[in-house]
Backbone as JSON Lines, residues from 0, in Angstrom:
{"i":0,"aa":"M","n":[105.5,135.56,92.24],"ca":[103.6,134.68,92.86],"c":[103.87,133.08,93.44]}
{"i":1,"aa":"E","n":[104.96,132.56,92.37],"ca":[105.05,130.66,92.36],"c":[105.29,130.67,93.73]}
{"i":2,"aa":"K","n":[106.58,131.27,94.55],"ca":[107.16,131.13,95.74],"c":[105.29,131.24,97.1]}
{"i":3,"aa":"M","n":[104.55,132.45,96.77],"ca":[103.73,132.18,97.32],"c":[102.48,131.3,97.15]}
{"i":4,"aa":"V","n":[102.03,130.52,96.69],"ca":[101.67,129.32,96.49],"c":[102.32,128.97,96.63]}
{"i":5,"aa":"N","n":[102.93,128.34,96.71],"ca":[103.88,127.19,97.06],"c":[103.77,127.37,98.46]}
{"i":6,"aa":"K","n":[104.13,128.37,99.01],"ca":[104.46,128.48,100.72],"c":[102.74,128.54,101.05]}
{"i":7,"aa":"R","n":[101.89,128.97,100.5],"ca":[100.31,128.89,101.2],"c":[100.13,126.95,100.52]}
{"i":8,"aa":"L","n":[99.87,126.74,99.79],"ca":[100.19,125.17,99.64],"c":[100.81,124.14,100.48]}
{"i":9,"aa":"I","n":[102.03,124.5,101.07],"ca":[102.77,123.76,102.11],"c":[101.86,124.27,103.91]}
{"i":10,"aa":"W","n":[101.65,124.92,103.66],"ca":[101.01,125.22,105.03],"c":[99.77,124.6,105.18]}
{"i":11,"aa":"H","n":[98.98,124.5,104.25],"ca":[97.96,123.83,104.3],"c":[98.07,122.17,104.31]}
{"i":12,"aa":"L","n":[98.92,121.92,103.24],"ca":[98.84,120.73,103.54],"c":[100.3,119.85,104.85]}
{"i":13,"aa":"E","n":[100.91,120.77,105.73],"ca":[101.01,120.51,106.67],"c":[100.27,120.92,108.19]}
{"i":14,"aa":"S","n":[99.71,121.76,108.06],"ca":[98.26,122.64,109.2],"c":[97.06,121.48,109.15]}
{"i":15,"aa":"S","n":[97.26,120.58,107.53],"ca":[95.82,120.05,107.55],"c":[96.76,118.04,107.74]}
{"i":16,"aa":"N","n":[97.62,118.01,107.95],"ca":[98.25,116.83,108.46],"c":[98.35,115.51,106.86]}
{"i":17,"aa":"I","n":[98.23,115.91,106.26],"ca":[98.12,115.65,104.63],"c":[98.71,114.39,104.64]}
{"i":18,"aa":"I","n":[100.3,115.51,104.94],"ca":[102.15,114.03,104.87],"c":[101.8,113.38,105.46]}
{"i":19,"aa":"T","n":[102.67,112.23,104.25],"ca":[101.98,111.01,106.11],"c":[103.61,111.64,106.62]}
{"i":20,"aa":"K","n":[103.29,111.43,108.69],"ca":[104.23,111.65,108.95],"c":[105.97,110.61,108.58]}
{"i":21,"aa":"E","n":[105.34,109.67,108.33],"ca":[107.62,108.93,107.33],"c":[108.29,109.56,106.41]}
{"i":22,"aa":"Q","n":[107.53,110.74,106.22],"ca":[108.47,111.33,104.64],"c":[109.13,112.83,105.02]}
{"i":23,"aa":"C","n":[110.59,112.39,105.17],"ca":[111.04,113.34,105.81],"c":[112.21,114.18,105.02]}
{"i":24,"aa":"G","n":[111.46,114.0,103.54],"ca":[112.24,115.05,102.12],"c":[111.53,116.15,102.17]}
{"i":25,"aa":"F","n":[112.93,117.32,102.01],"ca":[111.94,118.65,101.69],"c":[110.67,119.33,102.59]}
{"i":26,"aa":"R","n":[111.14,118.72,104.15],"ca":[110.02,119.93,104.83],"c":[110.9,120.4,106.14]}
{"i":27,"aa":"K","n":[109.96,120.97,106.27],"ca":[110.54,121.75,107.99],"c":[111.16,121.52,108.9]}
{"i":28,"aa":"N","n":[111.91,121.19,109.54],"ca":[111.9,120.17,110.67],"c":[112.27,118.79,109.93]}
{"i":29,"aa":"H","n":[112.18,118.32,109.11],"ca":[112.4,117.11,108.52],"c":[114.03,116.62,107.79]}
{"i":30,"aa":"S","n":[114.14,115.56,108.55],"ca":[115.88,115.59,107.16],"c":[116.23,113.75,107.5]}
{"i":31,"aa":"T","n":[117.44,113.31,107.67],"ca":[117.67,111.94,107.11],"c":[117.48,111.57,108.51]}
{"i":32,"aa":"I","n":[118.2,112.66,109.29],"ca":[118.42,112.5,111.19],"c":[117.54,111.44,111.68]}
{"i":33,"aa":"D","n":[115.95,112.39,111.2],"ca":[115.09,111.49,111.78],"c":[114.25,110.1,111.33]}
{"i":34,"aa":"I","n":[114.91,109.62,110.02],"ca":[114.97,108.45,109.29],"c":[116.03,107.42,110.58]}
{"i":35,"aa":"L","n":[117.26,108.16,109.95],"ca":[118.07,107.02,111.05],"c":[117.82,106.47,112.36]}
{"i":36,"aa":"S","n":[117.77,107.79,112.79],"ca":[116.83,107.59,114.85],"c":[115.75,106.63,114.09]}
{"i":37,"aa":"T","n":[114.88,107.04,113.92],"ca":[113.62,105.9,113.84],"c":[114.44,104.57,113.67]}
{"i":38,"aa":"L","n":[114.63,104.02,112.38],"ca":[115.54,103.23,112.07],"c":[116.5,102.42,112.84]}
{"i":39,"aa":"H","n":[117.61,103.43,113.74],"ca":[118.22,102.81,114.75],"c":[117.7,102.2,116.15]}
{"i":40,"aa":"T","n":[116.64,102.51,116.21],"ca":[115.68,102.15,117.64],"c":[115.23,101.12,117.08]}
{"i":41,"aa":"D","n":[114.17,100.96,116.33],"ca":[113.74,99.73,115.56],"c":[114.56,98.97,116.19]}
{"i":42,"aa":"I","n":[116.28,99.04,115.54],"ca":[116.89,97.69,114.81],"c":[117.65,97.66,116.5]}
{"i":43,"aa":"C","n":[117.93,98.57,117.54],"ca":[118.16,98.31,119.0],"c":[116.69,97.54,119.64]}
{"i":44,"aa":"N","n":[115.87,98.02,119.66],"ca":[114.64,97.35,119.74],"c":[114.61,95.94,120.1]}
{"i":45,"aa":"A","n":[114.95,95.64,118.09],"ca":[114.5,94.1,118.24],"c":[116.22,93.44,118.18]}
{"i":46,"aa":"R","n":[117.26,93.25,118.61],"ca":[118.29,92.96,118.95],"c":[117.64,92.41,120.17]}
{"i":47,"aa":"N","n":[117.26,93.72,121.17],"ca":[116.94,92.98,122.81],"c":[116.01,92.24,122.99]}
{"i":48,"aa":"Q","n":[115.45,92.2,121.37],"ca":[113.82,91.06,121.9],"c":[114.54,89.9,121.08]}
{"i":49,"aa":"K","n":[115.96,90.04,120.69],"ca":[116.4,88.62,119.72],"c":[115.23,88.83,118.46]}
{"i":50,"aa":"Q","n":[115.81,89.47,118.03],"ca":[114.58,89.33,116.59],"c":[115.79,89.93,115.81]}
{"i":51,"aa":"H","n":[115.38,89.9,114.25],"ca":[116.59,90.51,113.71],"c":[115.33,91.73,112.97]}
{"i":52,"aa":"V","n":[116.13,91.97,111.71],"ca":[115.55,93.52,111.38],"c":[115.52,93.29,109.6]}
{"i":53,"aa":"I","n":[114.58,92.79,109.01],"ca":[114.89,92.9,106.64],"c":[114.92,94.17,106.37]}
{"i":54,"aa":"L","n":[115.55,95.03,105.74],"ca":[115.5,96.16,105.24],"c":[115.8,96.29,103.84]}
{"i":55,"aa":"I","n":[114.79,97.48,103.17],"ca":[114.67,97.23,101.71],"c":[114.57,98.5,101.49]}
{"i":56,"aa":"S","n":[115.38,98.61,100.78],"ca":[116.01,100.23,100.41],"c":[115.25,100.06,98.34]}
{"i":57,"aa":"F","n":[114.74,101.07,98.23],"ca":[114.57,101.06,97.2],"c":[113.88,102.75,96.72]}
{"i":58,"aa":"D","n":[114.26,102.91,94.92],"ca":[113.78,104.69,95.05],"c":[113.07,104.4,93.66]}
{"i":59,"aa":"L","n":[112.39,105.09,92.54],"ca":[111.48,105.13,91.83],"c":[112.75,105.82,91.16]}
{"i":60,"aa":"E","n":[112.12,105.72,89.66],"ca":[112.87,105.78,88.23],"c":[112.16,107.11,87.72]}
{"i":61,"aa":"K","n":[113.21,107.59,87.64],"ca":[112.98,109.04,87.17],"c":[111.54,109.66,87.65]}
{"i":62,"aa":"A","n":[111.96,109.87,88.43],"ca":[110.29,109.83,89.19],"c":[109.5,111.64,88.95]}
{"i":63,"aa":"Y","n":[110.38,112.54,89.28],"ca":[110.04,113.52,88.76],"c":[108.98,113.81,87.3]}
{"i":64,"aa":"D","n":[109.63,112.78,86.59],"ca":[109.13,112.67,84.87],"c":[108.13,112.07,84.71]}
{"i":65,"aa":"M","n":[107.69,111.05,86.01],"ca":[106.66,110.27,85.21],"c":[105.81,110.12,86.34]}
{"i":66,"aa":"V","n":[105.3,111.32,87.02],"ca":[104.54,111.7,87.19],"c":[103.28,112.4,86.52]}
{"i":67,"aa":"W","n":[101.75,111.28,86.46],"ca":[100.73,112.38,85.71],"c":[100.44,113.36,86.17]}
{"i":68,"aa":"C","n":[100.44,114.21,85.51],"ca":[99.59,115.33,85.96],"c":[98.15,115.28,85.95]}
{"i":69,"aa":"N","n":[97.37,114.94,85.21],"ca":[95.83,114.6,85.57],"c":[95.51,114.15,87.05]}
{"i":70,"aa":"R","n":[96.3,112.86,87.46],"ca":[96.35,112.41,88.24],"c":[97.18,113.51,90.28]}
{"i":71,"aa":"V","n":[98.19,114.07,89.44],"ca":[97.92,114.8,90.74],"c":[96.78,115.82,90.86]}
{"i":72,"aa":"L","n":[96.31,116.12,90.03],"ca":[95.32,117.06,90.48],"c":[94.23,116.51,90.74]}
{"i":73,"aa":"K","n":[93.75,115.41,90.17],"ca":[93.04,114.7,91.49],"c":[93.38,114.94,92.65]}
{"i":74,"aa":"I","n":[94.32,114.29,92.63],"ca":[94.28,114.28,94.66],"c":[94.94,116.03,94.31]}
{"i":75,"aa":"I","n":[95.36,116.83,94.14],"ca":[95.39,117.98,94.84],"c":[93.5,118.4,95.29]}
{"i":76,"aa":"Q","n":[92.96,118.15,94.36],"ca":[90.58,118.34,94.42],"c":[90.71,117.61,96.03]}
{"i":77,"aa":"T","n":[91.02,116.31,95.95],"ca":[90.8,115.08,97.18],"c":[91.24,115.65,98.82]}
{"i":78,"aa":"N","n":[92.28,117.11,98.47],"ca":[92.91,117.38,99.85],"c":[92.33,119.03,100.4]}
{"i":79,"aa":"G","n":[91.26,119.03,98.93],"ca":[90.88,120.08,99.32],"c":[91.2,121.76,98.64]}
{"i":80,"aa":"I","n":[92.0,121.77,98.05],"ca":[92.64,122.26,97.84],"c":[91.58,122.97,95.98]}
{"i":81,"aa":"N","n":[90.82,124.0,96.12],"ca":[89.8,124.0,95.21],"c":[90.28,125.61,94.84]}
{"i":82,"aa":"G","n":[89.34,126.04,94.07],"ca":[89.1,127.67,93.79],"c":[90.25,128.33,93.07]}
{"i":83,"aa":"K","n":[90.9,129.9,93.43],"ca":[92.24,130.14,92.9],"c":[93.58,129.19,92.83]}
{"i":84,"aa":"M","n":[93.5,128.35,93.69],"ca":[95.2,127.96,93.9],"c":[94.57,127.01,93.07]}
{"i":85,"aa":"F","n":[93.62,126.36,92.42],"ca":[94.0,125.04,91.93],"c":[93.64,125.59,90.41]}
{"i":86,"aa":"L","n":[93.09,126.61,90.05],"ca":[93.05,127.28,88.88],"c":[94.92,127.3,88.66]}
{"i":87,"aa":"F","n":[95.58,128.02,89.45],"ca":[96.99,128.39,89.5],"c":[97.86,127.11,88.81]}
{"i":88,"aa":"L","n":[97.42,125.43,89.84],"ca":[98.11,124.42,89.67],"c":[97.88,123.81,88.75]}
{"i":89,"aa":"Q","n":[96.95,123.72,88.22],"ca":[96.24,123.01,86.68],"c":[96.73,124.03,85.84]}
{"i":90,"aa":"N","n":[96.97,125.3,85.74],"ca":[97.5,126.15,85.12],"c":[99.25,126.11,84.77]}
{"i":91,"aa":"F","n":[99.47,125.6,85.83],"ca":[100.48,125.06,86.08],"c":[101.23,124.6,85.49]}
{"i":92,"aa":"L","n":[100.49,123.25,85.12],"ca":[100.35,121.26,85.26],"c":[100.48,121.71,83.65]}
{"i":93,"aa":"K","n":[99.21,121.78,83.21],"ca":[98.69,121.56,81.79],"c":[98.93,123.03,80.39]}
{"i":94,"aa":"N","n":[99.14,121.92,79.45],"ca":[99.58,122.8,77.77],"c":[101.22,122.56,77.69]}
{"i":95,"aa":"R","n":[101.79,121.85,79.1],"ca":[103.2,122.5,78.41],"c":[104.66,121.8,76.97]}
{"i":96,"aa":"K","n":[105.07,122.81,76.48],"ca":[106.09,122.38,75.22],"c":[107.08,122.37,75.49]}
{"i":97,"aa":"I","n":[107.9,121.51,75.12],"ca":[109.51,121.13,75.14],"c":[109.56,121.46,73.13]}
{"i":98,"aa":"Q","n":[110.78,121.9,73.37],"ca":[111.7,122.24,72.34],"c":[112.82,121.58,71.68]}
{"i":99,"aa":"V","n":[113.41,121.22,70.96],"ca":[115.65,120.75,71.34],"c":[115.71,121.59,69.67]}
{"i":100,"aa":"R","n":[116.92,121.95,70.75],"ca":[118.1,122.78,69.17],"c":[118.69,122.16,69.34]}
{"i":101,"aa":"A","n":[118.91,121.58,67.73],"ca":[120.05,121.15,67.25],"c":[121.77,121.69,66.94]}
{"i":102,"aa":"H","n":[122.07,122.24,67.76],"ca":[122.93,123.42,66.32],"c":[121.85,124.07,66.07]}
{"i":103,"aa":"A","n":[121.8,124.72,64.87],"ca":[121.25,125.88,64.46],"c":[119.58,125.46,64.34]}
{"i":104,"aa":"E","n":[119.78,123.96,64.66],"ca":[118.26,123.78,63.76],"c":[117.52,123.42,65.26]}
{"i":105,"aa":"L","n":[115.93,123.96,65.54],"ca":[115.01,123.68,66.38],"c":[114.5,122.13,65.4]}
{"i":106,"aa":"L","n":[114.01,121.47,66.41],"ca":[112.81,120.26,66.65],"c":[111.88,120.76,66.36]}
{"i":107,"aa":"K","n":[110.58,119.81,66.02],"ca":[109.34,120.08,66.22],"c":[108.58,120.12,67.79]}
{"i":108,"aa":"I","n":[108.17,120.85,67.94],"ca":[107.53,120.84,69.7],"c":[106.79,120.0,69.22]}
{"i":109,"aa":"H","n":[107.12,119.6,70.85],"ca":[106.56,118.21,71.99],"c":[105.35,119.25,72.93]}
{"i":110,"aa":"Q","n":[104.02,118.13,73.25],"ca":[103.44,118.99,73.72],"c":[103.88,117.73,75.06]}
{"i":111,"aa":"T","n":[104.75,117.99,76.46],"ca":[104.26,117.11,77.29],"c":[103.0,116.4,77.61]}
{"i":112,"aa":"E","n":[103.01,115.45,78.2],"ca":[101.75,114.52,78.72],"c":[102.06,114.47,80.78]}
{"i":113,"aa":"N","n":[103.29,114.28,80.43],"ca":[103.65,113.66,82.87],"c":[104.97,114.52,82.57]}
{"i":114,"aa":"G","n":[104.96,114.76,83.55],"ca":[106.57,115.74,84.58],"c":[105.89,116.49,85.08]}
{"i":115,"aa":"L","n":[106.72,117.26,85.84],"ca":[106.46,117.64,86.7],"c":[107.63,119.43,86.3]}
{"i":116,"aa":"P","n":[107.9,120.34,85.79],"ca":[108.76,121.08,85.04],"c":[110.06,121.25,86.06]}
{"i":117,"aa":"Q","n":[110.61,121.35,85.27],"ca":[111.82,121.07,86.07],"c":[112.28,123.25,86.34]}
{"i":118,"aa":"G","n":[113.11,122.98,87.89],"ca":[113.14,124.76,88.38],"c":[112.3,124.85,89.36]}
{"i":119,"aa":"S","n":[111.23,124.32,89.33],"ca":[110.27,125.29,89.71],"c":[109.97,124.6,91.66]}
{"i":120,"aa":"V","n":[109.56,126.15,92.59],"ca":[109.94,125.62,93.66],"c":[107.76,124.62,94.03]}
{"i":121,"aa":"I","n":[107.62,124.67,93.58],"ca":[106.82,124.05,93.58],"c":[106.15,122.42,93.64]}
{"i":122,"aa":"R","n":[107.62,122.81,92.45],"ca":[107.52,121.13,91.69],"c":[107.52,119.79,92.65]}
{"i":123,"aa":"V","n":[109.12,120.11,94.2],"ca":[108.78,119.11,94.76],"c":[107.93,119.43,95.74]}
{"i":124,"aa":"T","n":[106.55,120.22,96.54],"ca":[105.68,119.98,97.13],"c":[104.65,118.98,96.24]}
{"i":125,"aa":"M","n":[104.05,119.49,95.23],"ca":[103.57,118.84,94.3],"c":[103.46,117.07,94.43]}
{"i":126,"aa":"F","n":[105.21,117.24,94.19],"ca":[105.48,115.85,93.83],"c":[105.31,114.58,96.01]}
{"i":127,"aa":"L","n":[105.69,115.73,96.49],"ca":[105.84,115.15,97.74],"c":[104.12,114.19,98.26]}
{"i":128,"aa":"L","n":[103.58,115.17,97.73],"ca":[101.31,114.84,97.35],"c":[101.45,113.89,96.76]}
{"i":129,"aa":"T","n":[101.87,113.81,95.62],"ca":[102.01,112.81,94.09],"c":[102.0,111.85,94.57]}
{"i":130,"aa":"I","n":[102.96,111.65,96.14],"ca":[103.61,110.35,95.89],"c":[103.05,109.9,97.75]}
{"i":131,"aa":"N","n":[102.31,110.71,98.33],"ca":[102.35,110.91,99.01],"c":[101.5,108.83,100.13]}
{"i":132,"aa":"D","n":[100.66,108.75,99.06],"ca":[100.19,107.44,99.51],"c":[100.86,105.52,99.1]}
{"i":133,"aa":"I","n":[101.68,106.43,98.86],"ca":[102.95,104.91,98.51],"c":[102.8,103.72,99.25]}
{"i":134,"aa":"F","n":[102.43,103.94,100.85],"ca":[101.95,103.14,102.16],"c":[100.72,102.97,102.55]}
{"i":135,"aa":"K","n":[99.48,103.56,101.88],"ca":[98.52,103.45,102.02],"c":[98.71,102.59,102.37]}
{"i":136,"aa":"N","n":[98.34,101.43,101.48],"ca":[97.8,99.89,101.77],"c":[98.77,98.94,102.64]}
{"i":137,"aa":"I","n":[100.58,99.09,102.17],"ca":[101.41,98.31,103.32],"c":[99.79,98.16,104.38]}
{"i":138,"aa":"P","n":[100.02,96.59,105.47],"ca":[99.62,96.28,106.16],"c":[100.78,96.51,107.43]}
{"i":139,"aa":"K","n":[100.69,96.31,109.01],"ca":[101.43,96.32,109.73],"c":[101.81,94.65,109.89]}
{"i":140,"aa":"P","n":[103.29,94.3,110.37],"ca":[104.39,94.9,110.98],"c":[104.86,95.26,109.71]}
{"i":141,"aa":"T","n":[105.21,95.6,108.82],"ca":[105.99,96.27,107.94],"c":[105.86,97.51,108.46]}
{"i":142,"aa":"K","n":[106.93,98.24,108.17],"ca":[107.04,99.6,108.33],"c":[107.83,100.56,108.13]}
{"i":143,"aa":"H","n":[107.93,101.69,107.04],"ca":[108.2,102.33,106.17],"c":[108.48,104.32,106.54]}
{"i":144,"aa":"L","n":[109.59,104.32,105.76],"ca":[110.26,105.69,105.64],"c":[110.03,106.02,104.71]}
{"i":145,"aa":"L","n":[109.8,107.58,104.42],"ca":[110.81,108.26,103.09],"c":[111.14,109.41,103.17]}
{"i":146,"aa":"F","n":[112.43,109.61,101.89],"ca":[112.81,110.81,101.79],"c":[113.14,111.16,100.18]}
{"i":147,"aa":"A","n":[111.78,111.79,100.36],"ca":[111.18,112.2,99.06],"c":[111.28,111.13,98.25]}
{"i":148,"aa":"D","n":[111.39,110.68,96.79],"ca":[111.86,108.95,96.13],"c":[112.19,108.4,96.95]}
{"i":149,"aa":"D","n":[113.04,108.07,98.15],"ca":[114.0,107.3,98.95],"c":[112.84,106.61,99.26]}
{"i":150,"aa":"C","n":[112.58,105.65,98.69],"ca":[111.9,104.34,99.99],"c":[112.1,103.2,100.46]}
{"i":151,"aa":"H","n":[112.0,102.91,102.22],"ca":[112.38,102.14,102.39],"c":[111.49,101.23,103.61]}
{"i":152,"aa":"I","n":[110.87,100.04,103.24],"ca":[110.25,99.47,104.54],"c":[111.54,98.43,104.65]}
{"i":153,"aa":"Y","n":[110.72,98.29,105.98],"ca":[111.41,96.6,107.29],"c":[110.91,96.11,107.78]}
{"i":154,"aa":"C","n":[111.21,95.25,108.54],"ca":[109.88,94.51,109.33],"c":[110.98,93.6,110.41]}
{"i":155,"aa":"S","n":[110.72,93.05,111.13],"ca":[111.55,92.37,112.33],"c":[110.63,91.34,112.67]}
{"i":156,"aa":"R","n":[111.12,90.29,113.32],"ca":[110.29,89.07,113.23],"c":[111.62,87.94,113.75]}
{"i":157,"aa":"Q","n":[110.92,86.95,115.37],"ca":[112.25,86.2,115.54],"c":[112.13,84.49,114.19]}
{"i":158,"aa":"N","n":[110.95,84.46,113.55],"ca":[110.98,83.81,112.32],"c":[111.83,83.6,111.56]}
{"i":159,"aa":"I","n":[112.71,84.26,110.71],"ca":[113.36,84.94,109.57],"c":[112.57,84.98,108.16]}
{"i":160,"aa":"K","n":[111.89,83.37,107.96],"ca":[111.25,83.2,106.93],"c":[110.21,83.96,106.94]}
{"i":161,"aa":"T","n":[109.37,84.22,108.3],"ca":[108.28,84.31,108.6],"c":[108.37,86.6,108.02]}
{"i":162,"aa":"T","n":[108.81,86.87,108.18],"ca":[110.05,87.99,107.43],"c":[110.21,88.1,107.31]}
{"i":163,"aa":"A","n":[110.86,87.12,105.83],"ca":[110.7,87.79,103.83],"c":[109.07,88.09,103.29]}
{"i":164,"aa":"E","n":[108.4,86.88,103.94],"ca":[107.49,86.15,103.5],"c":[106.12,88.0,103.79]}
{"i":165,"aa":"I","n":[106.57,88.47,104.48],"ca":[105.99,89.39,105.13],"c":[106.56,90.57,104.48]}
{"i":166,"aa":"L","n":[107.31,90.75,103.96],"ca":[107.67,92.34,103.22],"c":[107.79,91.58,101.13]}
{"i":167,"aa":"Q","n":[107.89,90.17,101.18],"ca":[107.2,90.15,99.78],"c":[105.52,90.37,99.55]}
{"i":168,"aa":"N","n":[104.74,90.26,100.84],"ca":[103.59,90.89,100.61],"c":[103.3,92.31,99.91]}
{"i":169,"aa":"S","n":[103.7,92.34,100.95],"ca":[104.45,94.52,101.11],"c":[104.88,94.4,100.05]}
{"i":170,"aa":"L","n":[106.02,93.98,99.3],"ca":[106.68,94.0,97.4],"c":[105.76,94.39,96.78]}
{"i":171,"aa":"D","n":[105.36,93.02,97.12],"ca":[103.8,92.72,95.39],"c":[102.57,93.8,95.88]}
{"i":172,"aa":"I","n":[101.94,94.68,97.38],"ca":[101.72,95.76,97.09],"c":[101.95,96.94,96.77]}
{"i":173,"aa":"L","n":[103.16,97.48,96.55],"ca":[104.26,98.17,95.91],"c":[103.78,98.24,94.57]}
{"i":174,"aa":"H","n":[104.2,96.62,93.83],"ca":[104.4,97.22,92.42],"c":[102.72,97.71,92.13]}
{"i":175,"aa":"D","n":[101.71,96.73,92.93],"ca":[100.41,96.87,92.51],"c":[100.38,98.61,92.61]}
{"i":176,"aa":"W","n":[100.47,99.2,93.31],"ca":[100.48,100.91,93.27],"c":[101.18,101.73,92.58]}
{"i":177,"aa":"S","n":[102.4,101.23,92.06],"ca":[103.04,102.01,90.63],"c":[102.18,101.17,89.14]}
{"i":178,"aa":"L","n":[101.98,99.98,89.44],"ca":[101.34,99.84,87.88],"c":[100.09,100.89,88.05]}
{"i":179,"aa":"K","n":[99.07,101.26,89.09],"ca":[98.0,102.44,89.1],"c":[98.27,103.27,89.33]}
{"i":180,"aa":"T","n":[99.86,104.16,89.46],"ca":[99.98,105.37,89.13],"c":[101.22,105.83,87.94]}
{"i":181,"aa":"G","n":[101.69,104.55,87.51],"ca":[102.72,105.5,86.37],"c":[104.29,105.21,87.05]}
{"i":182,"aa":"F","n":[103.71,105.34,88.45],"ca":[106.01,105.11,89.03],"c":[106.17,103.03,88.33]}
{"i":183,"aa":"K","n":[107.39,104.08,88.75],"ca":[108.45,102.66,88.28],"c":[109.86,102.13,89.24]}
{"i":184,"aa":"F","n":[109.9,101.69,89.42],"ca":[110.17,101.26,90.68],"c":[111.85,100.29,90.18]}
{"i":185,"aa":"S","n":[113.01,101.56,90.56],"ca":[114.36,101.76,90.21],"c":[115.39,99.64,90.97]}
{"i":186,"aa":"A","n":[115.09,98.85,89.68],"ca":[115.81,97.4,90.2],"c":[116.67,97.57,90.62]}
{"i":187,"aa":"G","n":[118.08,98.08,89.42],"ca":[118.77,98.59,89.74],"c":[119.59,99.12,90.88]}
{"i":188,"aa":"K","n":[119.05,99.72,92.02],"ca":[118.67,100.58,93.34],"c":[118.46,100.15,94.56]}
{"i":189,"aa":"S","n":[117.57,98.93,93.97],"ca":[116.84,98.48,95.38],"c":[118.17,97.94,96.12]}
{"i":190,"aa":"Q","n":[118.06,97.09,96.96],"ca":[118.78,95.85,97.4],"c":[118.19,95.85,99.38]}
{"i":191,"aa":"C","n":[118.45,94.46,99.85],"ca":[117.87,93.87,100.93],"c":[119.2,93.85,101.99]}
{"i":192,"aa":"I","n":[118.58,94.31,103.19],"ca":[119.9,94.08,104.34],"c":[119.35,93.51,105.52]}
{"i":193,"aa":"T","n":[119.82,92.18,105.85],"ca":[119.46,92.19,107.25],"c":[120.55,92.84,108.99]}
{"i":194,"aa":"F","n":[119.8,92.71,109.79],"ca":[120.27,93.49,110.85],"c":[120.4,91.69,111.45]}
{"i":195,"aa":"H","n":[121.42,90.99,112.11],"ca":[120.93,90.11,112.78],"c":[121.86,90.18,113.03]}
{"i":196,"aa":"N","n":[122.11,88.54,114.83],"ca":[123.16,88.05,115.07],"c":[124.36,87.35,114.64]}
{"i":197,"aa":"R","n":[123.47,86.62,114.07],"ca":[123.95,85.57,112.73],"c":[124.24,85.82,111.71]}
{"i":198,"aa":"P","n":[124.75,84.56,111.1],"ca":[125.05,85.15,109.46],"c":[124.02,85.16,108.46]}
{"i":199,"aa":"N","n":[124.04,86.08,107.05],"ca":[122.54,86.54,106.99],"c":[122.62,85.24,106.05]}
{"i":200,"aa":"P","n":[120.8,84.24,106.33],"ca":[120.67,83.29,105.55],"c":[120.64,84.07,104.35]}
{"i":201,"aa":"N","n":[119.19,83.11,103.46],"ca":[119.56,83.22,101.78],"c":[118.43,83.25,101.56]}
{"i":202,"aa":"I","n":[118.2,85.07,101.58],"ca":[116.65,85.38,101.58],"c":[116.41,86.4,99.99]}
{"i":203,"aa":"L","n":[115.38,85.12,99.73],"ca":[114.73,85.65,98.36],"c":[113.83,87.08,98.42]}
{"i":204,"aa":"L","n":[114.18,88.06,97.83],"ca":[112.2,88.87,97.98],"c":[112.75,89.28,96.78]}
{"i":205,"aa":"Y","n":[110.95,90.0,95.8],"ca":[111.41,90.04,94.19],"c":[110.55,91.42,94.76]}
{"i":206,"aa":"L","n":[110.79,92.04,93.68],"ca":[110.19,93.35,93.34],"c":[110.34,93.03,91.43]}
{"i":207,"aa":"K","n":[108.29,93.07,91.52],"ca":[107.86,91.9,90.18],"c":[108.78,91.16,90.13]}
{"i":208,"aa":"S","n":[109.49,90.83,88.95],"ca":[109.95,89.57,88.88],"c":[111.99,90.15,89.04]}
{"i":209,"aa":"F","n":[111.47,91.28,89.76],"ca":[113.35,91.51,89.74],"c":[113.96,90.77,91.45]}
{"i":210,"aa":"L","n":[114.44,90.11,91.35],"ca":[115.33,89.18,92.23],"c":[115.94,90.45,93.46]}
{"i":211,"aa":"I","n":[116.02,91.29,94.42],"ca":[116.1,92.13,95.45],"c":[117.41,92.05,95.69]}
{"i":212,"aa":"P","n":[118.66,92.45,95.31],"ca":[120.33,91.42,95.8],"c":[120.69,92.07,97.46]}
{"i":213,"aa":"L","n":[121.41,90.99,98.26],"ca":[121.78,91.53,98.96],"c":[122.59,92.57,99.42]}
{"i":214,"aa":"G","n":[122.64,93.23,100.82],"ca":[123.49,94.92,100.56],"c":[124.31,94.69,101.63]}
{"i":215,"aa":"K","n":[124.92,95.77,101.93],"ca":[125.93,95.67,103.47],"c":[125.24,97.18,104.1]}
{"i":216,"aa":"H","n":[125.04,98.4,103.45],"ca":[124.98,99.09,103.67],"c":[124.03,100.16,103.13]}
{"i":217,"aa":"S","n":[123.1,101.13,103.27],"ca":[122.21,101.82,102.72],"c":[122.49,103.31,102.9]}
{"i":218,"aa":"A","n":[121.9,103.85,101.91],"ca":[123.17,105.51,101.76],"c":[121.46,105.86,102.13]}
{"i":219,"aa":"Y","n":[120.97,107.41,102.51],"ca":[120.77,108.33,102.54],"c":[120.34,109.78,101.91]}
{"i":220,"aa":"L","n":[119.76,110.19,101.71],"ca":[119.94,111.79,100.84],"c":[120.41,112.55,102.33]}
{"i":221,"aa":"E","n":[121.37,113.75,102.01],"ca":[121.58,114.46,102.74],"c":[120.54,116.27,102.29]}
């Protein structure tokens, strides 16, 4: 039953073009190759125009566990999912309880308010829907890419100081988004990479109050 509902849910999201085109994670005919080819093309175009590219990579800390169930349900209804499917998804998320066994002793039962259940095929689909608006308010010329909860923003310009200012504005917007949605960016996994013919300048970019470290390469899920 769950697989059938998930298949129908995916069909609705894809046929209605609800999932942002930049999302390449866990979708049919999408993969990390899409991200790499897009990024490679933009870097090559920037170099041909004697521009540089600044790329910032980050992910969400305990992403699936931080999902607000009420927010998921609101997003589901906003995207035209009602009736029996909505009731199924509501029952799937609501009134879930956890209990820990320590040796022979069972600890107190706790009701979970947040998080998507592990081991479920619907879990990933609902997460993609939940994170779908992460870049909604990011203005151009900042570009962005997604692979599930692995997030990337980048920008190319001739003046590197201007590029850094543009990206810092985007980072501030993303921080505001995290405060409104309950997600938390992992400062320890964030990094900034520059693609430039000259030596890397001293770039200072912050995610909230955390200085994003400079790196030389970025990893993508496969």
